[in-house]
FIKOLZA-1660 file (N, C-alpha, C; in steps of 0.1 Angstrom, whole numbers, plus 5000, padded with zeros to 4 digits):
% residues 195
   i   px   py   pz ch aa at
   1 2792 3451 7619  A  X  N
   1 2788 3444 7607  A  X CA
   1 2801 3436 7602  A  X  C
   2 2798 3424 7597  A  X  N
   2 2808 3416 7592  A  X CA
   2 2812 3420 7579  A  X  C
   3 2824 3418 7575  A  X  N
   3 2830 3421 7562  A  X CA
   3 2836 3408 7555  A  X  C
   4 2838 3409 7542  A  X  N
   4 2844 3398 7535  A  X CA
   4 2857 3395 7541  A  X  C
   5 2864 3405 7545  A  X  N
   5 2878 3402 7551  A  X CA
   5 2876 3394 7564  A  X  C
   6 2866 3397 7572  A  X  N
   6 2864 3389 7583  A  X CA
   6 2863 3374 7580  A  X  C
   7 2854 3371 7570  A  X  N
   7 2852 3357 7566  A  X CA
   7 2865 3350 7561  A  X  C
   8 2873 3358 7553  A  X  N
   8 2886 3352 7548  A  X CA
   8 2895 3349 7560  A  X  C
   9 2896 3358 7569  A  X  N
   9 2905 3356 7580  A  X CA
   9 2901 3344 7589  A  X  C
  10 2887 3343 7591  A  X  N
  10 2882 3332 7599  A  X CA
  10 2885 3319 7591  A  X  C
  11 2883 3318 7579  A  X  N
  11 2885 3306 7571  A  X CA
  11 2900 3302 7571  A  X  C
  12 2909 3312 7568  A  X  N
  12 2923 3308 7567  A  X CA
  12 2928 3304 7581  A  X  C
  13 2924 3312 7591  A  X  N
  13 2929 3308 7604  A  X CA
  13 2924 3295 7609  A  X  C
  14 2911 3292 7606  A  X  N
  14 2906 3279 7609  A  X CA
  14 2915 3268 7603  A  X  C
  15 2919 3270 7591  A  X  N
  15 2928 3261 7583  A  X CA
  15 2941 3260 7589  A  X  C
  16 2947 3271 7593  A  X  N
  16 2962 3270 7596  A  X CA
  16 2965 3272 7611  A  X  C
  17 2956 3274 7620  A  X  N
  17 2959 3276 7634  A  X CA
  17 2967 3265 7640  A  X  C
  18 2963 3253 7637  A  X  N
  18 2970 3241 7643  A  X CA
  18 2984 3240 7639  A  X  C
  19 2988 3245 7627  A  X  N
  19 3001 3243 7621  A  X CA
  19 3012 3249 7630  A  X  C
  20 3010 3261 7635  A  X  N
  20 3020 3268 7642  A  X CA
  20 3018 3269 7657  A  X  C
  21 3008 3261 7662  A  X  N
  21 3007 3261 7676  A  X CA
  21 3001 3273 7682  A  X  C
  22 2993 3281 7675  A  X  N
  22 2988 3294 7680  A  X CA
  22 2977 3292 7689  A  X  C
  23 2970 3281 7690  A  X  N
  23 2959 3281 7699  A  X CA
  23 2964 3278 7713  A  X  C
  24 2956 3281 7723  A  X  N
  24 2960 3279 7736  A  X CA
  24 2953 3266 7741  A  X  C
  25 2960 3256 7746  A  X  N
  25 2974 3256 7749  A  X CA
  25 2982 3253 7736  A  X  C
  26 2995 3255 7736  A  X  N
  26 3003 3252 7724  A  X CA
  26 3003 3237 7721  A  X  C
  27 3005 3234 7709  A  X  N
  27 3007 3220 7704  A  X CA
  27 3019 3214 7711  A  X  C
  28 3017 3202 7718  A  X  N
  28 3028 3196 7723  A  X CA
  28 3038 3192 7713  A  X  C
  29 3051 3191 7716  A  X  N
  29 3062 3189 7707  A  X CA
  29 3059 3176 7699  A  X  C
  30 3055 3165 7706  A  X  N
  30 3053 3153 7699  A  X CA
  30 3042 3154 7688  A  X  C
  31 3031 3162 7691  A  X  N
  31 3021 3164 7681  A  X CA
  31 3026 3173 7670  A  X  C
  32 3035 3182 7672  A  X  N
  32 3040 3190 7661  A  X CA
  32 3049 3182 7652  A  X  C
  33 3056 3172 7658  A  X  N
  33 3064 3163 7650  A  X CA
  33 3055 3154 7641  A  X  C
  34 3044 3150 7647  A  X  N
  34 3034 3142 7639  A  X CA
  34 3029 3149 7628  A  X  C
  35 3026 3163 7629  A  X  N
  35 3021 3171 7619  A  X CA
  35 3031 3171 7607  A  X  C
  36 3044 3173 7610  A  X  N
  36 3055 3173 7600  A  X CA
  36 3055 3161 7592  A  X  C
  37 3051 3149 7597  A  X  N
  37 3053 3137 7590  A  X CA
  37 3040 3133 7583  A  X  C
  38 3030 3141 7583  A  X  N
  38 3017 3138 7576  A  X CA
  38 3020 3138 7561  A  X  C
  39 3013 3129 7554  A  X  N
  39 3015 3128 7539  A  X CA
  39 3009 3141 7533  A  X  C
  40 3014 3145 7522  A  X  N
  40 3008 3157 7515  A  X CA
  40 2994 3156 7512  A  X  C
  41 2986 3167 7513  A  X  N
  41 2972 3167 7511  A  X CA
  41 2969 3179 7502  A  X  C
  42 2964 3176 7490  A  X  N
  42 2960 3187 7481  A  X CA
  42 2945 3185 7478  A  X  C
  43 2938 3196 7481  A  X  N
  43 2923 3195 7479  A  X CA
  43 2919 3208 7473  A  X  C
  44 2908 3208 7465  A  X  N
  44 2902 3220 7460  A  X CA
  44 2887 3218 7461  A  X  C
  45 2880 3230 7461  A  X  N
  45 2866 3229 7462  A  X CA
  45 2859 3242 7464  A  X  C
  46 2848 3242 7471  A  X  N
  46 2841 3255 7473  A  X CA
  46 2839 3257 7489  A  X  C
  47 2839 3269 7492  A  X  N
  47 2836 3273 7506  A  X CA
  47 2824 3282 7507  A  X  C
  48 2817 3282 7518  A  X  N
  48 2806 3292 7521  A  X CA
  48 2807 3294 7536  A  X  C
  49 2807 3307 7540  A  X  N
  49 2807 3311 7554  A  X CA
  49 2794 3320 7556  A  X  C
  50 2787 3316 7566  A  X  N
  50 2775 3324 7570  A  X CA
  50 2776 3328 7584  A  X  C
  51 2773 3341 7587  A  X  N
  51 2773 3346 7601  A  X CA
  51 2759 3351 7604  A  X  C
  52 2753 3347 7615  A  X  N
  52 2740 3352 7619  A  X CA
  52 2741 3357 7633  A  X  C
  53 2735 3369 7635  A  X  N
  53 2735 3375 7648  A  X CA
  53 2721 3380 7651  A  X  C
  54 2717 3378 7664  A  X  N
  54 2704 3382 7668  A  X CA
  54 2701 3397 7663  A  X  C
  55 2690 3399 7657  A  X  N
  55 2684 3412 7653  A  X CA
  55 2692 3418 7642  A  X  C
  56 2700 3410 7635  A  X  N
  56 2707 3415 7623  A  X CA
  56 2705 3406 7611  A  X  C
  57 2706 3411 7599  A  X  N
  57 2705 3402 7587  A  X CA
  57 2717 3393 7586  A  X  C
  58 2715 3381 7582  A  X  N
  58 2726 3372 7581  A  X CA
  58 2736 3377 7570  A  X  C
  59 2748 3374 7571  A  X  N
  59 2758 3378 7561  A  X CA
  59 2765 3365 7557  A  X  C
  60 2769 3365 7544  A  X  N
  60 2776 3353 7539  A  X CA
  60 2786 3357 7528  A  X  C
  61 2795 3348 7526  A  X  N
  61 2805 3349 7515  A  X CA
  61 2808 3335 7510  A  X  C
  62 2810 3333 7497  A  X  N
  62 2813 3320 7492  A  X CA
  62 2823 3322 7480  A  X  C
  63 2829 3311 7477  A  X  N
  63 2839 3311 7466  A  X CA
  63 2845 3297 7466  A  X  C
  64 2857 3297 7460  A  X  N
  64 2865 3285 7458  A  X CA
  64 2878 3285 7467  A  X  C
  65 2884 3274 7468  A  X  N
  65 2897 3273 7475  A  X CA
  65 2905 3262 7469  A  X  C
  66 2918 3264 7470  A  X  N
  66 2928 3254 7467  A  X CA
  66 2937 3253 7479  A  X  C
  67 2938 3241 7485  A  X  N
  67 2945 3238 7497  A  X CA
  67 2957 3229 7494  A  X  C
  68 2969 3233 7498  A  X  N
  68 2980 3225 7496  A  X CA
  68 2988 3224 7509  A  X  C
  69 2988 3211 7514  A  X  N
  69 2994 3208 7527  A  X CA
  69 3006 3200 7524  A  X  C
  70 3018 3206 7526  A  X  N
  70 3030 3198 7524  A  X CA
  70 3038 3196 7537  A  X  C
  71 3031 3194 7548  A  X  N
  71 3038 3192 7560  A  X CA
  71 3042 3205 7567  A  X  C
  72 3054 3209 7565  A  X  N
  72 3059 3222 7571  A  X CA
  72 3052 3234 7566  A  X  C
  73 3047 3234 7553  A  X  N
  73 3041 3246 7547  A  X CA
  73 3027 3242 7542  A  X  C
  74 3018 3251 7545  A  X  N
  74 3004 3250 7540  A  X CA
  74 3001 3263 7532  A  X  C
  75 2995 3262 7521  A  X  N
  75 2991 3273 7513  A  X CA
  75 2976 3272 7510  A  X  C
  76 2969 3283 7511  A  X  N
  76 2955 3283 7508  A  X CA
  76 2952 3295 7499  A  X  C
  77 2947 3292 7487  A  X  N
  77 2942 3302 7478  A  X CA
  77 2927 3303 7479  A  X  C
  78 2921 3315 7481  A  X  N
  78 2907 3317 7481  A  X CA
  78 2902 3325 7469  A  X  C
  79 2893 3320 7462  A  X  N
  79 2888 3327 7450  A  X CA
  79 2873 3331 7452  A  X  C
  80 2869 3341 7444  A  X  N
  80 2854 3344 7444  A  X CA
  80 2847 3335 7435  A  X  C
  81 2834 3335 7434  A  X  N
  81 2827 3326 7425  A  X CA
  81 2831 3327 7411  A  X  C
  82 2837 3338 7406  A  X  N
  82 2841 3340 7392  A  X CA
  82 2855 3335 7390  A  X  C
  83 2862 3330 7401  A  X  N
  83 2875 3325 7399  A  X CA
  83 2887 3334 7402  A  X  C
  84 2884 3347 7405  A  X  N
  84 2894 3357 7408  A  X CA
  84 2900 3354 7422  A  X  C
  85 2913 3355 7424  A  X  N
  85 2919 3353 7437  A  X CA
  85 2915 3364 7446  A  X  C
  86 2909 3361 7458  A  X  N
  86 2906 3370 7469  A  X CA
  86 2918 3372 7478  A  X  C
  87 2924 3361 7481  A  X  N
  87 2935 3361 7491  A  X CA
  87 2943 3348 7490  A  X  C
  88 2956 3350 7493  A  X  N
  88 2965 3338 7495  A  X CA
  88 2970 3338 7509  A  X  C
  89 2970 3327 7515  A  X  N
  89 2975 3325 7528  A  X CA
  89 2986 3315 7528  A  X  C
  90 2997 3318 7535  A  X  N
  90 3008 3308 7537  A  X CA
  90 3012 3308 7551  A  X  C
  91 3013 3296 7557  A  X  N
  91 3018 3295 7570  A  X CA
  91 3028 3284 7571  A  X  C
  92 3039 3287 7578  A  X  N
  92 3050 3277 7579  A  X CA
  92 3058 3280 7592  A  X  C
  93 3070 3275 7593  A  X  N
  93 3078 3278 7604  A  X CA
  93 3081 3292 7606  A  X  C
  94 3081 3300 7596  A  X  N
  94 3085 3315 7597  A  X CA
  94 3073 3323 7601  A  X  C
  95 3060 3318 7602  A  X  N
  95 3049 3325 7606  A  X CA
  95 3038 3325 7596  A  X  C
  96 3028 3334 7597  A  X  N
  96 3017 3334 7589  A  X CA
  96 3016 3347 7580  A  X  C
  97 3012 3346 7568  A  X  N
  97 3011 3357 7559  A  X CA
  97 2998 3357 7551  A  X  C
  98 2991 3368 7551  A  X  N
  98 2979 3370 7543  A  X CA
  98 2982 3380 7532  A  X  C
  99 2980 3376 7519  A  X  N
  99 2981 3385 7508  A  X CA
  99 2968 3387 7502  A  X  C
 100 2962 3399 7502  A  X  N
 100 2949 3402 7497  A  X CA
 100 2950 3406 7482  A  X  C
 101 2939 3405 7475  A  X  N
 101 2939 3408 7461  A  X CA
 101 2943 3422 7458  A  X  C
 102 2941 3431 7467  A  X  N
 102 2945 3445 7465  A  X CA
 102 2960 3447 7467  A  X  C
 103 2967 3436 7470  A  X  N
 103 2982 3437 7471  A  X CA
 103 2986 3439 7486  A  X  C
 104 2977 3441 7495  A  X  N
 104 2980 3443 7509  A  X CA
 104 2986 3430 7515  A  X  C
 105 2997 3431 7522  A  X  N
 105 3002 3419 7528  A  X CA
 105 3003 3421 7543  A  X  C
 106 2998 3411 7551  A  X  N
 106 2999 3412 7565  A  X CA
 106 3006 3400 7570  A  X  C
 107 3016 3402 7579  A  X  N
 107 3024 3391 7585  A  X CA
 107 3022 3391 7600  A  X  C
 108 3024 3379 7605  A  X  N
 108 3024 3378 7620  A  X CA
 108 3031 3365 7623  A  X  C
 109 3034 3363 7636  A  X  N
 109 3042 3352 7640  A  X CA
 109 3034 3339 7640  A  X  C
 110 3021 3340 7641  A  X  N
 110 3012 3329 7640  A  X CA
 110 2998 3333 7637  A  X  C
 111 2989 3324 7633  A  X  N
 111 2976 3328 7628  A  X CA
 111 2967 3335 7638  A  X  C
 112 2968 3332 7651  A  X  N
 112 2960 3339 7661  A  X CA
 112 2964 3354 7662  A  X  C
 113 2977 3356 7661  A  X  N
 113 2982 3370 7661  A  X CA
 113 2978 3377 7649  A  X  C
 114 2977 3370 7638  A  X  N
 114 2972 3376 7625  A  X CA
 114 2957 3380 7626  A  X  C
 115 2949 3371 7633  A  X  N
 115 2935 3375 7635  A  X CA
 115 2934 3387 7643  A  X  C
 116 2941 3388 7654  A  X  N
 116 2940 3400 7663  A  X CA
 116 2945 3412 7655  A  X  C
 117 2955 3411 7647  A  X  N
 117 2960 3422 7639  A  X CA
 117 2950 3427 7629  A  X  C
 118 2944 3418 7621  A  X  N
 118 2935 3421 7610  A  X CA
 118 2921 3425 7616  A  X  C
 119 2916 3418 7625  A  X  N
 119 2903 3420 7630  A  X CA
 119 2901 3428 7643  A  X  C
 120 2912 3428 7651  A  X  N
 120 2912 3435 7664  A  X CA
 120 2904 3427 7674  A  X  C
 121 2903 3414 7672  A  X  N
 121 2896 3406 7682  A  X CA
 121 2901 3392 7682  A  X  C
 122 2899 3385 7693  A  X  N
 122 2903 3371 7694  A  X CA
 122 2892 3362 7688  A  X  C
 123 2896 3353 7680  A  X  N
 123 2887 3342 7675  A  X CA
 123 2894 3329 7677  A  X  C
 124 2891 3321 7687  A  X  N
 124 2897 3308 7689  A  X CA
 124 2895 3298 7678  A  X  C
 125 2905 3295 7671  A  X  N
 125 2904 3285 7660  A  X CA
 125 2916 3275 7660  A  X  C
 126 2913 3263 7657  A  X  N
 126 2923 3253 7655  A  X CA
 126 2917 3241 7651  A  X  C
 127 2924 3232 7644  A  X  N
 127 2919 3219 7641  A  X CA
 127 2915 3216 7627  A  X  C
 128 2913 3225 7619  A  X  N
 128 2907 3222 7605  A  X CA
 128 2917 3213 7597  A  X  C
 129 2930 3215 7600  A  X  N
 129 2940 3207 7593  A  X CA
 129 2938 3192 7595  A  X  C
 130 2935 3189 7608  A  X  N
 130 2932 3175 7611  A  X CA
 130 2918 3170 7606  A  X  C
 131 2909 3180 7608  A  X  N
 131 2895 3176 7604  A  X CA
 131 2894 3173 7589  A  X  C
 132 2902 3181 7581  A  X  N
 132 2903 3178 7566  A  X CA
 132 2907 3164 7563  A  X  C
 133 2914 3158 7572  A  X  N
 133 2918 3144 7571  A  X CA
 133 2909 3134 7578  A  X  C
 134 2898 3139 7584  A  X  N
 134 2888 3131 7591  A  X CA
 134 2893 3126 7605  A  X  C
 135 2901 3135 7611  A  X  N
 135 2907 3131 7624  A  X CA
 135 2904 3143 7634  A  X  C
 136 2904 3139 7647  A  X  N
 136 2903 3150 7657  A  X CA
 136 2917 3157 7658  A  X  C
 137 2916 3170 7661  A  X  N
 137 2929 3177 7662  A  X CA
 137 2936 3172 7675  A  X  C
 138 2950 3172 7674  A  X  N
 138 2958 3168 7685  A  X CA
 138 2959 3180 7695  A  X  C
 139 2962 3177 7707  A  X  N
 139 2964 3187 7717  A  X CA
 139 2951 3192 7725  A  X  C
 140 2940 3187 7721  A  X  N
 140 2928 3191 7729  A  X CA
 140 2918 3179 7727  A  X  C
 141 2909 3178 7737  A  X  N
 141 2900 3167 7737  A  X CA
 141 2888 3169 7727  A  X  C
 142 2883 3158 7722  A  X  N
 142 2871 3159 7713  A  X CA
 142 2860 3152 7721  A  X  C
 143 2848 3158 7719  A  X  N
 143 2836 3152 7725  A  X CA
 143 2826 3149 7715  A  X  C
 144 2816 3141 7719  A  X  N
 144 2805 3137 7710  A  X CA
 144 2809 3131 7697  A  X  C
 145 2820 3123 7697  A  X  N
 145 2825 3117 7685  A  X CA
 145 2816 3106 7680  A  X  C
 146 2811 3107 7668  A  X  N
 146 2803 3097 7662  A  X CA
 146 2810 3091 7650  A  X  C
 147 2808 3078 7647  A  X  N
 147 2815 3072 7636  A  X CA
 147 2805 3064 7628  A  X  C
 148 2808 3062 7615  A  X  N
 148 2801 3054 7606  A  X CA
 148 2810 3048 7596  A  X  C
 149 2810 3035 7595  A  X  N
 149 2819 3027 7586  A  X CA
 149 2834 3031 7588  A  X  C
 150 2837 3032 7601  A  X  N
 150 2851 3035 7605  A  X CA
 150 2855 3050 7604  A  X  C
 151 2847 3058 7599  A  X  N
 151 2850 3073 7597  A  X CA
 151 2843 3081 7608  A  X  C
 152 2849 3092 7612  A  X  N
 152 2843 3101 7621  A  X CA
 152 2833 3109 7613  A  X  C
 153 2821 3110 7618  A  X  N
 153 2810 3118 7611  A  X CA
 153 2806 3130 7619  A  X  C
 154 2808 3130 7632  A  X  N
 154 2805 3142 7640  A  X CA
 154 2815 3142 7652  A  X  C
 155 2818 3155 7656  A  X  N
 155 2825 3157 7668  A  X CA
 155 2824 3172 7673  A  X  C
 156 2827 3174 7685  A  X  N
 156 2828 3188 7690  A  X CA
 156 2842 3190 7695  A  X  C
 157 2849 3201 7691  A  X  N
 157 2862 3203 7695  A  X CA
 157 2866 3218 7694  A  X  C
 158 2873 3223 7704  A  X  N
 158 2877 3237 7703  A  X CA
 158 2866 3247 7701  A  X  C
 159 2854 3244 7706  A  X  N
 159 2842 3253 7704  A  X CA
 159 2835 3252 7691  A  X  C
 160 2839 3242 7683  A  X  N
 160 2832 3240 7670  A  X CA
 160 2824 3227 7671  A  X  C
 161 2813 3227 7664  A  X  N
 161 2806 3214 7662  A  X CA
 161 2808 3211 7647  A  X  C
 162 2813 3199 7645  A  X  N
 162 2819 3195 7632  A  X CA
 162 2811 3183 7626  A  X  C
 163 2807 3184 7614  A  X  N
 163 2801 3172 7607  A  X CA
 163 2810 3169 7595  A  X  C
 164 2813 3156 7593  A  X  N
 164 2822 3152 7583  A  X CA
 164 2815 3141 7575  A  X  C
 165 2815 3142 7561  A  X  N
 165 2808 3132 7553  A  X CA
 165 2815 3131 7539  A  X  C
 166 2809 3121 7531  A  X  N
 166 2813 3118 7518  A  X CA
 166 2828 3115 7517  A  X  C
 167 2833 3106 7525  A  X  N
 167 2848 3103 7525  A  X CA
 167 2852 3097 7512  A  X  C
 168 2865 3101 7508  A  X  N
 168 2872 3094 7498  A  X CA
 168 2885 3089 7505  A  X  C
 169 2895 3084 7497  A  X  N
 169 2907 3079 7503  A  X CA
 169 2916 3090 7511  A  X  C
 170 2914 3102 7508  A  X  N
 170 2921 3112 7515  A  X CA
 170 2914 3118 7528  A  X  C
 171 2901 3117 7528  A  X  N
 171 2893 3122 7539  A  X CA
 171 2880 3127 7535  A  X  C
 172 2873 3134 7544  A  X  N
 172 2859 3138 7540  A  X CA
 172 2859 3148 7529  A  X  C
 173 2849 3148 7521  A  X  N
 173 2847 3157 7510  A  X CA
 173 2836 3168 7513  A  X  C
 174 2830 3166 7525  A  X  N
 174 2820 3176 7530  A  X CA
 174 2824 3179 7545  A  X  C
 175 2826 3191 7548  A  X  N
 175 2829 3195 7562  A  X CA
 175 2819 3207 7565  A  X  C
 176 2812 3205 7576  A  X  N
 176 2803 3216 7581  A  X CA
 176 2807 3219 7595  A  X  C
 177 2812 3231 7597  A  X  N
 177 2817 3236 7611  A  X CA
 177 2807 3247 7615  A  X  C
 178 2803 3246 7628  A  X  N
 178 2794 3256 7634  A  X CA
 178 2799 3260 7647  A  X  C
 179 2799 3273 7649  A  X  N
 179 2804 3279 7662  A  X CA
 179 2795 3289 7667  A  X  C
 180 2792 3288 7680  A  X  N
 180 2782 3298 7686  A  X CA
 180 2791 3306 7696  A  X  C
 181 2792 3319 7694  A  X  N
 181 2799 3329 7702  A  X CA
 181 2788 3339 7707  A  X  C
 182 2783 3338 7718  A  X  N
 182 2772 3347 7723  A  X CA
 182 2760 3346 7714  A  X  C
 183 2756 3358 7709  A  X  N
 183 2745 3358 7700  A  X CA
 183 2749 3355 7685  A  X  C
 184 2762 3353 7682  A  X  N
 184 2766 3352 7669  A  X CA
 184 2769 3337 7666  A  X  C
 185 2763 3332 7654  A  X  N
 185 2766 3319 7650  A  X CA
 185 2773 3319 7637  A  X  C
 186 2784 3312 7635  A  X  N
 186 2792 3312 7623  A  X CA
 186 2792 3298 7618  A  X  C
 187 2789 3296 7606  A  X  N
 187 2789 3283 7599  A  X CA
 187 2798 3283 7587  A  X  C
 188 2807 3274 7587  A  X  N
 188 2817 3272 7576  A  X CA
 188 2814 3259 7569  A  X  C
 189 2812 3259 7556  A  X  N
 189 2809 3247 7548  A  X CA
 189 2819 3246 7537  A  X  C
 190 2826 3234 7537  A  X  N
 190 2836 3231 7527  A  X CA
 190 2832 3219 7519  A  X  C
 191 2831 3221 7506  A  X  N
 191 2828 3210 7497  A  X CA
 191 2840 3207 7488  A  X  C
 192 2846 3195 7489  A  X  N
 192 2857 3191 7482  A  X CA
 192 2854 3186 7468  A  X  C
 193 2860 3190 7458  A  X  N
 193 2858 3185 7445  A  X CA
 193 2862 3170 7444  A  X  C
 194 2856 3162 7436  A  X  N
 194 2860 3149 7433  A  X CA
 194 2872 3149 7424  A  X  C
 195 2881 3139 7427  A  X  N
 195 2893 3138 7419  A  X CA
 195 2891 3130 7408  A  X  C
% end
């Protein structure tokens, strides 16, 4: 059975995996340097994650988020629908840290290691940092790329089907990511607030 903790880990690792090169294969050095030079990106909004598995009731969690990407350091605060902080995630050159609302802190050298530590299983994630900017992730090929008015609207990458819409000057304000792992389907929806 899925738990809220599962959803939080999937969300934050989706966000941060590309930062520290945790996905296989590792981010090439040139791509890592490009990440460091990205302009700061600050976004806030709402998230919803839904997991469906054959012969089980669907499970879901939703809430808010505040994303702060400052190149070398990314911070993500996840809140419940009432605004209480569920978790804070920080990833930078020193590794990944998950601080839960109950005070529990989990550290790892990179987000994939943190997933294994918290969940006891592998979940391949990477790319959301680039997708938040309306770009394919560096270091792996993207398939099925569709564009409209110069913006990417759909692509498949790293096992995810991605829809991007409602662009503003910083990137898409609607992201819908879907992943099929055997009989389990996970859908992550991010809606960015208007500035």
